[in-house]
Structures are given as C-alpha cells and as structure tokens.
C-alpha positions, -999 to +999 in steps of 0.1 A: +007+093+097-005+059+081-012+077+047+024+093+052+039+058+052+019+043+025+029+066+005+066+064+017+066+031+011+052+024-018+070+050-036+104+034-023+095+005-036+078+014-074+106+041-074+079+070-080+077+101-069+059+102-037+044+138-047+029+120-071+008+092-049-029+100-043-056+081-026-072+076-053-038+062-073-037+023-085-015+006-073-011-015-110-026+011-129-009+043-124+020+035-098+026+003-120+030-027-095+031-060-104+019-088-083+059-092-064+057-052-058+026-062-044+038-088-023+067-071-013+050-037-005+023-057+015+050-076+035+065-041+042+034-031+055+026-056+078+063-051+090+057-013+097+024-017+113+027-044+129-010-059+113-012-091+092-025-085+057-051-113+053-044-130+013-082-126+008-078-087+014-049-083-008-070-088-038-095-057-025-068-034-021-067-012-060-059+024-042-032+035-019-070+054-003-077+014+002-043+008+016-051+032+043-082+022+054-073-013+054-040-004+081-064+021+099-089-007+101-068-034+113-051-013+142-082-009+155 
C-alpha cells in the first residue's frame, strides 16, 4: 500500500509511467527529478502519510525504495 501510493505520487509529479518505477529507480538519475520536484514530492508524501520528513533525511533518499523504507519507519 505504501509503495503503491509513493509510486503514484512520484509518477504524477514527474510525469512518468508508474509501470516504469521500481524500488531501485533513482529519483534524480532515472526519473528525472530536480530539486523543486523533490521538495514538492516530500510535501506530498508528508500530507499523504501524515509524517514529517526531516530535512537531513531528504539528501539520503535516493531511490524509490529508500522513500518507501523511510515512510514505513516513520509510521512505526
């Protein structure tokens, strides 16, 4: 459920086919995100999952899988 919502939000923001987004997809290199996209996605994820993404964590989130794991841990 978390993964599907993350993929949906990222695909919409980055205008990519959700079917092409994998856990290993790198947000910048593979999906074409820039810093503005990343900030908007983080705000969307915060709203969608009712979490707070720490600024220090943003630089460590490189792949879709990283984001999914971060959200799973934040919800525990």
